[in-house]
C-alpha positions as CSV (number, residue, x, y, z in Angstrom):
1,M,3.1,140.8,-33.0
2,S,1.8,137.1,-33.2
3,G,5.0,134.0,-33.2
4,I,6.8,135.6,-31.0
5,K,8.4,133.8,-28.1
6,I,9.2,133.7,-24.5
7,G,11.1,131.9,-22.5
8,I,12.7,132.4,-19.0
9,G,16.5,131.6,-17.5
10,F,17.1,130.1,-14.3
11,G,20.2,130.1,-12.5
12,L,23.4,133.1,-12.0
13,F,22.7,132.6,-7.9
14,R,24.4,135.4,-7.4
15,L,22.3,136.8,-4.4
16,G,21.5,133.7,-3.1
17,M,20.5,129.9,-3.8
18,P,16.2,129.8,-3.9
19,S,14.7,127.3,-1.9
20,T,13.2,123.8,-3.4
21,E,10.2,125.2,-2.7
22,T,10.7,128.6,-4.9
23,I,12.1,126.5,-7.8
24,C,8.9,124.5,-8.1
25,A,6.9,127.4,-8.3
26,Y,9.5,129.1,-10.3
27,A,8.5,126.4,-13.6
28,E,5.0,126.3,-12.6
29,R,4.1,129.8,-12.5
30,A,5.9,130.0,-15.9
31,E,3.8,127.4,-17.7
32,D,0.6,128.6,-15.9
33,L,1.1,132.3,-17.4
34,G,2.2,131.2,-21.2
35,I,5.8,131.2,-21.1
36,D,7.6,129.0,-23.8
37,S,10.4,127.3,-21.9
38,I,13.0,127.4,-19.4
39,W,16.6,127.4,-20.3
40,L,19.2,126.4,-17.4
41,S,22.2,127.7,-16.6
42,D,25.3,125.0,-16.8
43,H,28.3,125.4,-14.9
44,L,30.3,122.3,-13.3
45,V,33.3,124.7,-11.4
46,S,31.9,127.9,-10.0
47,R,32.9,130.9,-7.1
48,R,29.1,130.6,-6.5
49,P,26.3,127.4,-5.8
50,T,24.8,126.2,-8.7
51,L,23.0,122.9,-9.2
52,E,23.3,120.4,-11.9
53,I,20.9,121.0,-14.6
54,S,19.6,117.6,-15.2
55,C,18.3,117.3,-11.8
56,V,16.6,120.6,-11.7
57,M,15.5,119.6,-15.5
58,A,13.8,116.3,-13.9
59,M,12.1,118.1,-11.0
60,F,10.5,120.3,-13.7
61,A,9.5,117.5,-15.7
62,A,7.4,116.2,-12.6
63,R,5.8,119.5,-11.7
64,T,4.6,120.5,-15.2
65,K,3.3,119.2,-18.1
66,R,3.9,121.4,-21.4
67,I,6.5,123.9,-20.7
68,K,9.8,123.2,-23.1
69,M,13.6,123.6,-21.1
70,G,16.8,123.0,-22.2
71,P,20.3,124.2,-20.7
72,S,21.8,127.3,-22.2
73,V,24.4,126.4,-22.6
74,L,25.5,122.9,-21.8
75,T,29.1,122.8,-21.8
76,L,29.5,119.5,-24.0
77,P,33.4,119.2,-24.2
78,A,33.7,118.6,-20.4
79,R,31.5,115.8,-20.4
80,N,31.2,112.0,-22.3
81,P,28.3,112.4,-25.2
82,V,27.5,108.7,-24.4
83,E,26.5,110.1,-20.9
84,V,25.1,113.5,-22.4
85,A,22.7,111.5,-24.8
86,K,21.6,109.0,-22.3
87,T,20.5,111.9,-19.8
88,Y,18.8,114.4,-22.0
89,A,17.0,110.9,-24.0
90,T,15.8,109.8,-20.5
91,L,14.6,113.8,-19.5
92,D,12.7,113.5,-23.1
93,Y,10.6,110.4,-21.6
94,L,9.9,112.0,-18.1
95,T,8.4,115.1,-20.0
96,G,5.9,112.7,-21.9
97,G,8.5,112.5,-25.6
98,R,6.5,115.5,-26.2
99,R,9.5,117.7,-27.8
100,R,9.7,119.6,-24.1
101,V,13.7,119.0,-24.5
102,I,15.8,121.5,-26.5
103,M,19.3,120.8,-26.4
104,A,22.0,123.6,-26.6
105,V,25.8,123.5,-26.5
106,G,29.1,125.3,-26.5
107,I,32.4,125.3,-25.9
108,G,31.8,126.6,-22.1
109,S,32.2,130.1,-20.9
110,D,34.9,129.1,-18.0
111,P,37.6,126.9,-19.5
112,R,38.3,125.6,-15.8
113,D,34.7,123.2,-16.7
114,C,36.7,121.3,-19.1
115,L,40.0,121.8,-16.9
116,A,38.8,120.3,-13.7
117,T,37.5,117.2,-16.4
118,G,40.5,116.6,-17.9
119,I,40.0,118.1,-21.3
120,A,42.5,120.5,-22.4
121,V,41.6,124.0,-23.4
122,E,42.8,124.0,-27.0
123,E,40.2,120.5,-27.5
124,R,37.1,122.3,-26.8
125,G,36.2,122.6,-30.0
126,G,36.7,119.7,-31.9
127,R,35.1,117.6,-28.7
128,L,31.8,119.9,-29.4
129,A,31.6,119.1,-33.2
130,E,32.6,115.2,-32.5
131,G,30.3,115.5,-29.2
132,V,27.1,117.1,-31.4
133,E,27.5,114.2,-34.1
134,V,27.9,111.2,-31.1
135,L,24.5,112.8,-30.2
136,R,22.6,112.7,-32.8
137,K,24.0,109.3,-33.7
138,L,22.6,107.9,-30.3
139,W,19.5,109.2,-30.2
140,S,18.6,108.0,-34.0
141,G,19.1,104.1,-33.6
142,P,20.5,101.0,-32.0
143,N,24.3,99.7,-32.0
144,V,26.3,102.5,-32.9
145,T,29.4,102.1,-33.9
146,H,31.7,105.5,-33.7
147,E,35.5,105.5,-34.3
148,G,36.4,109.3,-34.0
149,K,39.7,111.2,-32.8
150,Y,37.8,111.8,-29.1
151,Y,35.5,109.2,-28.6
152,R,35.3,105.5,-29.5
153,F,32.6,103.1,-28.7
154,T,31.2,99.7,-30.2
155,D,27.8,98.8,-30.3
156,V,26.2,101.1,-28.1
157,T,22.4,101.5,-27.8
158,I,20.2,104.2,-25.7
159,E,16.7,102.8,-25.0
160,P,14.9,104.6,-24.6
161,R,15.7,107.5,-27.8
162,P,14.0,110.6,-27.7
163,A,10.6,109.6,-29.0
164,H,10.6,111.8,-32.2
165,G,14.2,111.2,-33.0
166,P,17.3,113.4,-32.3
167,L,16.8,116.3,-30.3
168,D,17.1,119.8,-31.5
169,V,20.7,120.6,-31.4
170,W,20.9,124.6,-30.8
171,V,24.6,126.6,-30.7
172,G,25.6,129.1,-28.7
173,G,28.1,132.0,-29.1
174,R,28.4,134.5,-31.0
175,S,32.1,134.7,-32.2
176,P,33.2,134.1,-35.7
177,L,34.2,130.8,-34.5
178,A,30.8,129.8,-33.2
179,L,28.7,131.1,-36.3
180,E,30.8,128.5,-38.2
181,R,29.5,125.5,-35.8
182,V,25.8,126.8,-36.1
183,A,26.3,126.9,-39.7
184,R,28.1,123.4,-39.6
185,Y,26.0,121.5,-37.8
186,G,23.5,123.4,-35.4
187,D,20.0,123.4,-35.6
188,G,19.8,127.2,-34.3
189,W,21.6,129.6,-33.2
190,F,21.7,130.8,-29.6
191,P,23.6,133.7,-28.5
192,S,23.8,136.1,-25.3
193,F,24.5,139.7,-24.0
194,V,23.8,140.9,-27.7
195,T,22.9,143.7,-29.2
196,P,19.7,144.5,-32.0
197,A,22.5,145.4,-34.5
198,E,24.9,142.1,-33.3
199,F,22.3,140.3,-34.1
200,T,21.4,141.4,-37.1
201,E,24.9,141.3,-38.3
202,G,25.6,138.0,-36.7
203,M,22.1,136.7,-38.8
204,T,23.6,138.0,-42.1
205,Q,27.3,136.4,-41.2
206,L,25.3,133.4,-40.1
207,K,23.3,133.2,-43.5
208,Q,26.3,133.8,-45.6
209,I,28.6,131.2,-44.2
210,G,25.3,128.6,-44.5
211,K,25.7,129.2,-48.4
212,D,29.2,129.0,-48.8
213,M,28.8,125.5,-47.0
214,G,25.7,124.8,-49.4
215,R,23.1,125.0,-46.1
216,D,19.9,126.8,-46.0
217,I,20.0,128.8,-42.7
218,D,16.1,129.4,-41.4
219,E,16.1,133.1,-39.6
220,D,13.5,132.0,-37.2
221,E,16.0,129.6,-35.5
222,A,17.9,132.0,-33.9
223,G,17.2,133.0,-30.0
224,V,18.7,136.0,-27.8
225,V,19.2,135.7,-23.9
226,L,18.3,138.7,-22.3
227,L,19.3,139.4,-18.5
228,A,15.9,141.2,-17.5
229,T,14.2,143.1,-14.6
230,V,10.8,144.5,-14.7
231,C,10.4,147.3,-12.0
232,D,8.2,150.2,-12.0
233,D,10.9,152.5,-9.9
234,R,13.7,153.6,-12.5
235,S,16.1,154.6,-9.9
236,R,16.0,150.8,-8.4
237,A,16.2,149.2,-11.8
238,R,19.0,151.3,-12.7
239,E,20.9,150.3,-9.1
240,A,19.7,146.2,-10.4
241,L,21.8,146.9,-13.4
242,E,24.7,148.7,-11.7
243,R,25.2,146.0,-9.4
244,T,24.7,143.5,-12.3
245,A,27.3,145.0,-14.6
246,Q,29.4,145.2,-11.6
247,A,29.5,141.2,-10.8
248,L,29.9,140.7,-14.5
249,G,32.9,143.1,-14.9
250,I,31.7,145.1,-18.0
251,P,30.8,149.1,-17.7
252,P,26.8,149.5,-17.2
253,E,26.6,151.4,-20.6
254,V,27.6,148.0,-22.3
255,L,25.5,146.1,-20.3
256,A,21.9,148.2,-21.1
257,E,22.6,147.9,-24.5
258,R,22.3,144.1,-24.1
259,A,19.8,143.7,-21.3
260,A,16.3,144.9,-20.0
261,F,16.0,146.8,-17.0
262,G,12.9,149.0,-16.2
263,P,9.3,149.6,-16.1
264,A,7.1,147.2,-18.1
265,E,6.6,149.1,-21.0
266,E,10.5,150.3,-21.2
267,V,10.9,146.1,-21.3
268,A,8.5,146.1,-24.0
269,Q,10.1,148.3,-25.9
270,R,13.1,147.2,-25.6
271,L,12.4,143.7,-27.1
272,R,10.7,144.9,-30.2
273,A,13.9,146.2,-31.1
274,Y,15.0,142.7,-31.4
275,V,11.7,142.0,-33.1
276,D,12.7,144.5,-36.0
277,A,16.3,143.2,-35.8
278,G,14.8,139.6,-37.0
279,C,14.8,137.7,-33.8
280,T,11.5,136.2,-32.6
281,K,12.7,134.0,-29.6
282,Y,13.7,135.1,-26.2
283,V,15.1,134.2,-23.0
284,L,14.5,137.0,-20.3
285,W,17.1,135.7,-17.2
286,P,15.7,137.6,-14.2
287,V,18.2,139.5,-12.1
288,G,17.8,139.7,-7.8
289,T,17.3,137.7,-5.0
290,P,15.6,134.2,-4.6
291,D,12.7,136.3,-2.9
292,D,12.6,138.3,-6.7
293,L,12.7,135.2,-8.6
294,V,8.6,134.4,-9.0
295,P,7.6,138.0,-8.8
296,Q,9.8,138.5,-12.0
297,I,8.0,135.6,-13.7
298,E,5.0,137.0,-12.7
299,A,5.6,140.6,-14.3
300,Y,7.2,138.7,-17.6
301,G,3.6,136.9,-18.1
302,R,1.2,139.5,-17.0
303,Q,3.1,142.7,-18.3
304,I,5.6,141.6,-21.0
305,L,3.8,138.7,-22.9
306,P,0.6,140.2,-23.7
307,A,2.4,142.6,-25.5
308,F,3.8,140.1,-28.1
309,N,0.3,138.3,-28.2
């Protein structure tokens, strides 16, 4: 199964914050083991401790040389896109300008992120679309002027800009509106919590929407985010799944269809179901205490990745 790319998630610290040493080891071991990318959970307002992800990515850039990274996903409407353009152009520079930074955006899973920054909930969709337009303009050339509904500026230059032109912009979500956003202005689709069948259905809808808009959708430019725990003890894996489902407020059976908890061979089998559905890119998101994070990356790299190479 060549061509399969496996990334990892970082964030969702429901069981405690990792130390800076653990955070660095997480990225360094992932790179050593051949993991493709790291994706960071973005939240401004949270009931649990969270980290500002561009700061973490700057640290990753200093401690790694090859692994790609990006937000999963950035709540773009809650931020000024000019500042976002500058931040991620800087991250591209810090990572050596080698296409290591990927942008993924969405309206955000928690409306409070926008409310806390003075953005009305009903404006999120419009600000997302116009924000992506602003990013691409500022990453493409100097002396940019923009007169939009939400953002207006004159003669703005971002320097340095991304070394290879505008960064790819993936769009999260799986609702009909999210699929329309992907088809209209996304470089890729980045859904979470979907079954293999839901992924297939979403890709079918996405390609049809793209066709109606006169745009071809590349089936390879899509990736699925899966909560994943590799554990040889099936009873412990089940307990972890049930705790996670309770924290998310969904039935365990619903989560089990959209996650991968269990021995390595069962996790790999779960991923193969997505491969059969046409998915070639994954973000496996470890669930557990801070002490579990690096061991889970070791399990991904040593027991899951070889099954797809």
